[in-house]
C-alpha positions in Angstrom: -25.5 10.4 8.3 -26.0 6.7 8.5 -25.7 5.2 12.1 -23.0 2.5 12.3 -25.4 0.1 13.8 -27.7 0.1 10.9 -25.3 -1.9 8.7 -24.2 -5.4 10.3 -22.1 -6.6 7.2 -20.5 -10.0 7.5 -21.3 -12.4 10.3 -18.2 -13.6 12.3 -18.4 -16.9 10.4 -18.4 -15.1 7.1 -15.5 -13.0 8.4 -13.7 -16.2 9.4 -14.3 -17.8 5.8 -12.9 -14.6 4.2 -9.5 -15.3 6.2 -9.5 -18.9 5.5 -9.8 -18.4 1.8 -6.7 -16.1 1.8 -4.4 -18.7 3.5 -2.2 -20.4 1.2 -2.0 -24.2 0.7 0.6 -25.9 3.0 0.7 -23.0 5.4 1.7 -23.4 9.0 -0.9 -21.4 10.9 -1.5 -20.1 14.4 -5.0 -18.9 15.5 -5.8 -16.6 18.3 -8.5 -17.0 20.6 -12.1 -15.8 20.0 -13.2 -15.1 16.3 -9.9 -16.3 14.8 -10.7 -19.9 16.1 -13.6 -20.2 13.6 -11.0 -19.8 10.7 -10.2 -23.5 11.0 -13.6 -24.6 10.1 -13.7 -22.8 6.6 -10.5 -24.0 5.0 -11.3 -25.1 1.4 -11.4 -28.8 0.5 -8.3 -29.9 -0.8 -6.1 -27.4 0.9 -3.8 -28.3 3.5 -3.3 -26.0 6.5 -1.3 -27.3 9.5 -2.2 -25.8 13.0 0.2 -24.7 15.5 -0.6 -23.9 19.0 1.7 -22.2 21.5 1.2 -24.7 24.2 3.0 -27.3 22.3 0.9 -28.9 19.4 1.6 -28.9 15.6 -1.2 -30.5 13.6 -4.2 -29.5 15.8 -7.5 -30.8 14.6 -11.2 -29.7 15.0 -13.0 -29.7 18.3 -13.9 -33.1 19.5 -17.5 -34.4 19.4 -19.3 -33.9 22.7 -18.4 -36.4 25.3 -15.0 -37.4 23.4 -12.8 -34.5 25.1 -9.4 -35.4 26.1 -8.6 -33.0 29.1 -4.8 -33.4 28.4 -5.4 -32.4 24.7 -6.3 -28.5 24.6 -5.2 -25.4 22.6 -3.7 -22.3 24.1 -7.1 -21.1 24.9 -7.7 -24.0 27.1 -10.3 -25.4 24.7 -10.6 -29.2 23.8 -9.1 -29.8 20.4 -8.1 -33.1 18.5 -4.9 -34.0 16.8 -4.6 -34.9 13.0 -2.5 -37.9 11.8 1.1 -37.1 12.0 0.7 -34.4 14.7 3.5 -33.8 17.3 3.8 -32.6 20.6 6.7 -30.5 22.2 7.8 -28.5 25.0 6.3 -24.9 25.5 9.8 -23.4 24.9 10.2 -25.3 21.5 6.7 -24.1 20.4 8.0 -20.3 21.0 11.4 -21.4 19.2 9.1 -22.2 16.2 7.6 -18.8 16.3 10.6 -16.7 17.0 12.6 -18.7 14.4 9.9 -17.5 11.8 8.6 -21.1 11.0 5.0 -20.1 11.3 3.6 -18.8 8.0 0.4 -16.9 9.2 -1.2 -16.0 12.4 -4.7 -14.8 12.7 -5.4 -12.5 16.0 -8.1 -10.5 17.3 -7.7 -6.6 18.1 -8.7 -3.9 20.3 -7.2 -1.3 17.9 -5.1 -1.4 14.5 -3.5 1.6 13.4 -3.1 2.7 9.8 0.6 1.8 9.7 -0.1 -1.7 11.0 0.5 -1.0 14.7 -1.4 -3.7 16.8 -3.0 -3.2 20.2 -4.8 -6.4 21.4 -3.7 -7.3 24.8 -4.9 -4.5 27.4 -6.6 -1.3 27.4 -4.2 0.1 29.8 -6.7 0.8 32.5 -5.5 0.4 36.1 -8.0 -2.6 36.4 -7.4 -4.1 33.1 -6.3 -7.8 33.3 -3.0 -8.3 31.3 -3.6 -10.9 28.7 -0.7 -10.7 26.3 -0.4 -14.4 25.9 2.0 -15.3 23.0 0.7 -12.3 20.8 4.0 -10.2 21.1 6.1 -13.3 20.1 3.6 -14.1 17.3 3.6 -10.6 15.6 7.3 -10.4 15.9 8.1 -13.9 14.3 5.2 -15.0 12.1 5.7 -14.2 8.4 2.0 -12.8 7.7 -0.4 -11.4 10.5 -4.0 -11.2 9.7 -6.2 -9.2 12.3 -10.0 -10.3 12.3 -12.1 -8.0 14.5 -15.5 -6.1 14.5 -15.1 -2.7 12.9 -16.2 -0.7 15.9 -16.8 -1.2 19.4 -20.0 -2.1 21.2 -20.4 1.7 21.8 -19.6 2.6 18.3 -16.0 3.7 18.7 -13.5 3.2 15.9 -11.1 0.2 16.1 -9.3 1.0 13.0 -7.4 4.2 14.0 -4.8 6.6 13.1 -2.7 5.8 16.2 -3.2 3.3 18.8 -4.1 4.8 22.1 -3.7 1.4 24.0 -0.6 -0.5 24.8 1.0 -1.9 21.8 1.4 -5.5 21.0 3.7 -4.8 18.1 4.6 -2.0 15.7 3.7 -2.2 11.9 3.3 -5.8 12.1 -0.3 -6.2 10.7 -0.5 -7.0 7.0 -4.4 -7.3 6.5 -7.6 -6.4 8.6 -10.8 -8.4 8.3 -13.8 -6.8 9.9 -17.7 -7.1 9.5 -17.6 -4.2 7.1 -14.5 -4.6 4.9 -11.3 -6.2 4.3 -8.2 -3.8 4.4 -4.5 -4.0 3.3 -2.0 -2.3 5.3 0.2 -0.5 2.6 3.1 1.8 2.6 0.6 4.5 1.5 -1.9 3.6 4.1 -5.1 1.4 4.4 -6.4 0.1 1.0 -9.8 -1.0 0.7 -9.7 -4.6 -0.8 -13.3 -5.6 -0.3 -16.5 -4.2 1.4 -19.5 -6.0 2.7 -22.7 -5.8 0.9 -24.6 -2.5 1.4 -21.3 -0.8 2.6 -20.3 2.4 0.6 -16.9 3.8 0.7 -18.2 6.9 2.2 -20.1 5.0 4.9 -17.0 2.8 5.6 -14.8 6.0 6.2 -17.3 7.5 8.5 -17.0 4.6 11.0 -13.0 4.6 10.5 -10.9 7.0 12.0 -7.9 6.2 9.9 -7.8 7.4 6.4 -8.9 4.9 3.9 -7.7 4.6 0.3 -9.9 3.2 -2.6 
């Protein structure tokens, strides 16, 4: 059997580009911390995407040039950002009202585990010494219309992250619409996880061998 480490698949930048291409024009989008943040750099020219951040900004722009950072202009992950023309600022509570009121079209989140029915676990491993880091994720998966997950296909030790049932505490039940990993893009359907696209050199048999959940061609 081929060892999972032998096929690297797409880079995180390529994964982010795949997500960006699937975000419709004129969408309001919330990006999670980590790999999801990269998505903003790959929106196709001519396509308008308005970025929302939980700490109270609609119209988030790219990262500022070195030395041009404004300490009062940051995203939810405390990273310096810019604001596009027409951007607006608002109270933290108003930001979550936008989320809970289903006014955000797409969110892109990382994951510890995703189950074949779309359950998401991305805030804690449940270990006694784990640091709770739920942030706005529970609100996002409950209120945003489309939820994309972007993550590596396996853990650093080779354990499956795409599973039959999540063993970690859930962020939300049956909330994920599509999963983007370094090995494949998977759609969550009523019949299970359908393979939408595979990275170069990845076969269906290999993909299934590193996935606990049952895949559909």
